[in-house]
Structure formats: C-alpha cells, structure tokens
N, C-alpha and C positions, 0 to 999 in steps of 0.2 A: 421484467423477465427477459428482456432482450439479450442480456449477458448471462442468463442462467440456463438456457436451453429451451427445449420444447417438450411437450408430453411424449414420453417414450425415450427421450434423450436429454436428460438433465445432467449438466456438467458442473454446475456451481451451487447446487442445493443438496441438502441432506434428504435422502429418500427413505421410505419405510423398509426397503430391502437392501439399501446400501449400493444399489446399482442405478445406472442412468435410466433404466426402464421402470423404476419404482415410482411411487407417488410421493411428492414432496411433503415433508413433515412441517406442521405448523407449530409455532412457539406457543407454549402454555401460558397461563396467567401469571406464573411465577418467573417466566423468562424475561429477558431484557426488552423484547418487542412482541408482546402477546398478539396473536392473530396473524403474524407475518411468517413467511418461510424462514428456514435457517440457511443463511448464506455461508458458504465455505471460503476459506483462504488456504493457500498451499502451506503457509506457516501456521502451525497449530500446536496446541498444548496436548501432548499425547497422554497426559494423566487423566484427561476427561473423556467421557463417552462421545462418540460421533454425533449423538443426538442432543448434546449439550451445546447451546449456542455460544457459551463462553469458551469453548474449545478453540474457536476461530478468532482472528484478530478483529476487533471492533472498529469499524470504519469511522464511527462518530467520535471516538475518543483517542485513537492512536493514529498518528501521521505515518502512513506507509505508502510505498510505491509498488507498482506492478511492472514487471519486466517480461519481455517475450521469453517463453520457455526455450531452452537450448540456445540462448544468445551466445554463450561460450566466451565471455570476456573475463571469467574468473569470479564473478559474483555468485553468491550462494544465498539461499533463503536465510533470513536472519541478519544478513550483513547490514551495516549502517550506511546512511546516505545524508547528504545535505541537498535540499531542493531549493532552487533560487528562481525568483521572479524578477529578472533584471529591470523590467519596466518600472517596478515600484521600489526595488531594493529589498523587498521582503525575502526572507529565507527561513527555512524550517528544517529541523532534524527529523529524520524518518528511518524506518526499517524496511528492508525488502521483504514483503510479506505475501506476495502472490505472483503467480505466473499467468501470463496471458497469451493470446495468439501470436504467432511468429511475425505477423505482418502489422502489428500495432504496438507502438511504444509510447510511454508517457502517461499512463493512467496513475491515479493516486486516490487516496482515501478522502472521505468527506472532511475529516479533521485537517488533512494536509491542504486541501483546497481553501478551506476557511482561513488557515494560517497564512496562506500566500495571497489572500485577497482575490481569489478566483471564484466564480460562481460554483457553488458546492452541491447543487441538486444532482442526485444520482440519475435522474431522468434526462435533464437537459443542461447540466452544468459543464464546467471545464472550459478550456481554451484549446484551440487547434495547434498553437505553436507558441514559442517564446519562453518556455520553462526549461531550466537546466537541471539535470540530475548529475550529482557527483557521488559515485558509489565507492565505498572502501572495501575491496575484496578481503575475504578471510577475517572479518572483524566481528563476526557473530559472538555473542556472549551468552547464548541460551535463550529459552523462551518458556514462560511469558515474562515480559518486562513492562514496566509502567512507561508512560510518556516521559516522565522525569528522568528515568534511567536512560532511555533512548537519547534524550537531550544531553545528558552528562557524557555518555560514551561518544556520541557522534560529534559533539562540540570539541572534545579533546582531539579527535582524529582530524577534524577540519582545521583546528588551530595548528596542529603539527604539520599538516599539509601546506599551510600558508594562508588559510582563510580567504577572505574576499579579495585581498591583494593578489593572491595566486589565481583565484577564479577569473578575475579580470584580465590577468596576463595570459591564461590558457584560452580564454574566449575573447580575443581582441576585437572581433568583428561584431560583437553583440552591442546593441544600444542600451547602455547602462543608464537608465532614466534617472535614478536617484542614488 
C-alpha cells in the first residue's frame, strides 16, 4: 500500500465513491486477483467501468513504464518504449502506462522487471540504477493492446531508430556488460 495512499487519501486504488476519501474496492471471485484491491494505471480502457480491474494495465502480463507526471519531454500515455538492462544485454519493449511522482523516475511493471532479469517483487524488487528507457514520442496506437502488439510496434520503432547500435552510441559511458 506504500504506493497507493493512506486511508482518506487513496491515489492509486479504485474506491467505492471514486474519490481519494472512499474505501478501496476489493476484487471479486470472478476478477483477476480475488481479495486484492483494484490498482489503477493512468493508461486505461475507457470502455470498461472504473470498478473493472481489466480497465487498467496488468502489471503481471504487460511490460510498461512509469514516468513522472509533467516531465514535458513530448511523451504521452500509450507511447512505446524500449527498456534496456546494459549489464545483462536484456531489453524489452514496453508502453508508457502510468504517471508517478515528479521526483521519481524509472518504475516499471512486474512483467518488465522479469523480462529484464531484475527482481520483480512489487514490495522489494527493482534496482536503484542502471536501466535505460528510450521512449518514442507520439507513437501511441490506441489502448488496449496485447504484449505481442506492443512488441511489434516498439520493435519497428527501435529498429528504425537504429537499435542497439544506436543505443550504445547515444549512451557511450554505460558499461555494456553483454
């Protein structure tokens, strides 16, 4: 709950009154994670009700990134990205699906962490440095998308940009382990 708010001020959970002051809703037996709260993402499927967990991007099945709100570098929700772990050479295609605090950059979904070989626990996973995000502004194709569609769109953008050869040229001071 550390990233979801506190009683009376929930900012990342669906509540019974749709307000931060409400009581968080718990997923039903027919929902993806029965008994757990409904976590929100800024990118959502507007055709589904706010109380439907599938309205929001699934952190366990979709590789996505979180960027600070108001970053102002041209990126918009739904834009594609490639995220690289230079230490291992692993990279993954992702979508910009959530906005975070202005003083924190570099969050990603559980699926993204797993793909990069980074500890993926929402409670104590992640790494404090060493991951590269390359975002392709104005590349959104609509939502929802499957991971396969994200891979197809983002890989084409990455290839056109110059791929790993260009990434290594743009980030020459990085220790490219593999």
